[in-house]
MDAnalysis code that builds the backbone (N, CA, C; Angstrom):
import MDAnalysis as mda
import numpy as np

u = mda.Universe.empty(183, n_residues=61, atom_resindex=np.repeat(np.arange(61), 3), trajectory=True)
u.add_TopologyAttr("name", ["N", "CA", "C"] * 61)
u.add_TopologyAttr("resid", np.arange(1, 62))
u.add_TopologyAttr("resname", ["MET", "GLY", "ARG", "LEU", "PHE", "GLY", "THR", "ASP", "GLY", "VAL", "ARG", "GLY", "VAL", "ALA", "ASN", "ARG", "GLU", "LEU", "THR", "ALA", "GLU", "LEU", "ALA", "LEU", "ALA", "LEU", "GLY", "ALA", "ALA", "ALA", "ALA", "ARG", "ARG", "LEU", "SER", "ARG", "SER", "GLY", "ALA", "PRO", "GLY", "ARG", "GLN", "PHE", "ALA", "VAL", "LEU", "GLY", "HIS", "PHE", "LEU", "GLY", "GLN", "GLN", "ARG", "ARG", "ASP", "ALA", "ASP", "ALA", "PRO"])
u.atoms.positions = np.array([
    [-25.259, 5.859, -67.947],
    [-26.281, 5.006, -68.537],
    [-27.372, 4.605, -67.469],
    [-27.094, 3.838, -66.564],
    [-27.961, 3.483, -65.682],
    [-27.537, 2.171, -64.899],
    [-28.328, 1.780, -63.989],
    [-27.878, 0.639, -63.193],
    [-27.582, -0.700, -63.918],
    [-28.446, -0.900, -64.912],
    [-28.293, -2.203, -65.538],
    [-27.628, -2.087, -67.042],
    [-27.707, -0.905, -67.608],
    [-27.318, -0.764, -68.870],
    [-25.910, -0.206, -69.048],
    [-25.003, -0.978, -69.749],
    [-23.615, -0.508, -70.060],
    [-23.588, -0.102, -71.465],
    [-22.295, 0.077, -71.955],
    [-22.050, 0.466, -73.295],
    [-22.487, -0.613, -74.291],
    [-22.425, -1.836, -74.010],
    [-22.638, -2.919, -74.905],
    [-23.951, -3.712, -74.411],
    [-24.747, -3.114, -73.699],
    [-26.037, -3.954, -73.430],
    [-26.322, -3.951, -71.852],
    [-27.092, -4.902, -71.544],
    [-27.476, -4.931, -70.042],
    [-26.241, -5.860, -69.357],
    [-26.058, -5.332, -68.073],
    [-25.043, -5.838, -67.410],
    [-25.396, -6.291, -65.969],
    [-24.849, -7.207, -65.422],
    [-25.195, -7.482, -64.069],
    [-24.767, -8.983, -63.847],
    [-24.975, -9.535, -62.606],
    [-24.532, -10.812, -62.206],
    [-25.808, -11.777, -62.576],
    [-25.583, -12.805, -63.248],
    [-26.579, -13.745, -63.623],
    [-27.303, -14.439, -62.399],
    [-28.465, -14.422, -62.431],
    [-29.357, -15.097, -61.242],
    [-29.340, -14.190, -60.054],
    [-28.726, -12.942, -60.210],
    [-28.836, -11.942, -59.040],
    [-29.508, -10.813, -59.475],
    [-28.706, -9.817, -60.327],
    [-29.292, -8.714, -60.894],
    [-30.097, -9.024, -62.162],
    [-29.532, -10.080, -62.831],
    [-30.091, -10.471, -64.140],
    [-30.814, -11.804, -63.997],
    [-32.189, -11.659, -63.709],
    [-32.952, -12.850, -63.545],
    [-33.676, -13.312, -64.718],
    [-34.266, -14.483, -64.789],
    [-35.070, -14.943, -66.012],
    [-36.324, -14.044, -66.112],
    [-36.898, -13.524, -65.132],
    [-38.034, -12.595, -65.007],
    [-37.617, -11.254, -65.674],
    [-36.375, -10.699, -65.324],
    [-35.966, -9.396, -65.963],
    [-35.642, -9.620, -67.385],
    [-35.105, -10.746, -67.888],
    [-34.818, -11.020, -69.245],
    [-35.984, -11.028, -69.963],
    [-37.084, -11.756, -69.421],
    [-38.350, -11.724, -70.265],
    [-38.908, -10.383, -70.259],
    [-38.922, -9.607, -69.241],
    [-39.552, -8.373, -69.266],
    [-38.730, -7.485, -70.230],
    [-37.348, -7.593, -70.322],
    [-36.646, -6.673, -71.322],
    [-36.934, -7.169, -72.700],
    [-36.950, -8.436, -72.970],
    [-37.200, -8.843, -74.173],
    [-38.569, -8.395, -74.699],
    [-39.565, -8.410, -73.845],
    [-40.921, -8.154, -74.234],
    [-40.962, -6.650, -74.580],
    [-40.322, -5.904, -73.716],
    [-40.303, -4.460, -73.947],
    [-39.645, -4.062, -75.297],
    [-38.508, -4.746, -75.539],
    [-37.701, -4.520, -76.829],
    [-38.559, -5.017, -77.999],
    [-39.226, -6.001, -77.889],
    [-40.122, -6.514, -78.928],
    [-41.163, -5.622, -79.433],
    [-41.946, -5.104, -78.328],
    [-42.936, -4.114, -78.504],
    [-42.345, -2.938, -79.196],
    [-41.174, -2.325, -78.678],
    [-40.495, -1.259, -79.359],
    [-40.042, -1.534, -80.803],
    [-39.476, -2.511, -80.984],
    [-38.846, -2.794, -82.347],
    [-39.963, -3.219, -83.328],
    [-41.140, -3.875, -82.899],
    [-42.135, -4.146, -83.788],
    [-42.745, -2.947, -84.417],
    [-42.690, -1.941, -83.826],
    [-43.118, -0.620, -84.385],
    [-42.304, -0.253, -85.634],
    [-40.793, -0.485, -85.420],
    [-40.138, -0.060, -86.560],
    [-39.816, -1.084, -87.509],
    [-40.355, -2.366, -87.234],
    [-40.030, -3.381, -88.355],
    [-38.685, -3.845, -88.367],
    [-37.966, -3.755, -87.313],
    [-36.448, -4.150, -87.283],
    [-36.374, -5.383, -86.453],
    [-36.324, -6.507, -87.075],
    [-36.086, -7.773, -86.313],
    [-34.620, -7.924, -85.886],
    [-34.328, -8.666, -84.917],
    [-32.914, -8.943, -84.584],
    [-32.844, -10.028, -83.631],
    [-31.640, -10.674, -83.430],
    [-31.573, -11.808, -82.589],
    [-30.147, -11.703, -82.022],
    [-30.072, -12.310, -80.790],
    [-28.754, -12.411, -80.137],
    [-28.899, -13.637, -79.252],
    [-28.516, -14.790, -79.909],
    [-28.835, -16.020, -79.117],
    [-27.693, -16.692, -78.435],
    [-26.418, -16.026, -78.503],
    [-25.141, -16.680, -77.828],
    [-25.426, -16.850, -76.328],
    [-25.689, -15.823, -75.608],
    [-25.957, -15.978, -74.124],
    [-27.281, -16.455, -73.757],
    [-28.405, -16.114, -74.430],
    [-29.685, -16.361, -74.266],
    [-29.795, -18.013, -74.426],
    [-29.255, -18.510, -75.416],
    [-29.397, -19.909, -75.672],
    [-28.705, -20.737, -74.618],
    [-27.585, -20.277, -74.119],
    [-26.836, -20.904, -73.149],
    [-27.779, -20.935, -71.789],
    [-28.396, -19.837, -71.504],
    [-29.172, -19.586, -70.431],
    [-30.296, -20.400, -70.294],
    [-31.052, -20.403, -71.327],
    [-32.313, -21.153, -71.617],
    [-31.960, -22.684, -71.577],
    [-30.943, -23.150, -72.100],
    [-30.480, -24.438, -72.141],
    [-30.289, -25.001, -70.737],
    [-29.607, -24.106, -69.944],
    [-29.312, -24.455, -68.477],
    [-30.616, -24.438, -67.798],
    [-31.526, -23.562, -68.078],
    [-32.897, -23.637, -67.222],
    [-33.582, -24.928, -67.678],
    [-33.520, -25.345, -68.893],
    [-34.187, -26.589, -69.337],
    [-33.531, -27.842, -68.579],
    [-32.273, -27.874, -68.429],
    [-31.522, -28.899, -67.962],
    [-31.855, -28.994, -66.392],
    [-31.825, -27.861, -65.757],
    [-32.363, -27.806, -64.278],
    [-33.613, -28.342, -64.212],
    [-34.628, -27.915, -65.079],
    [-35.963, -28.430, -64.867],
    [-36.079, -30.003, -65.035],
    [-35.365, -30.413, -65.958],
    [-35.271, -32.022, -66.266],
    [-34.525, -32.747, -65.194],
    [-33.758, -32.198, -64.317],
    [-32.944, -32.945, -63.397],
    [-33.816, -33.529, -62.368],
    [-33.486, -34.827, -61.999],
    [-34.249, -35.345, -60.998],
    [-34.162, -34.855, -59.516],
])
């Protein structure tokens, strides 16, 4: 498959191989590709946790 892609999606160590910037770039690329086919999809389990942690970190004193 490749360095980041496994049989069930993107793989790697969070905040090392898998950064917020990479997640944004992959999401943008997927949205561009899927918008051509009209196939919406959502996977919030991991993303929601990650974004929630980013928000908590940003709000921390």
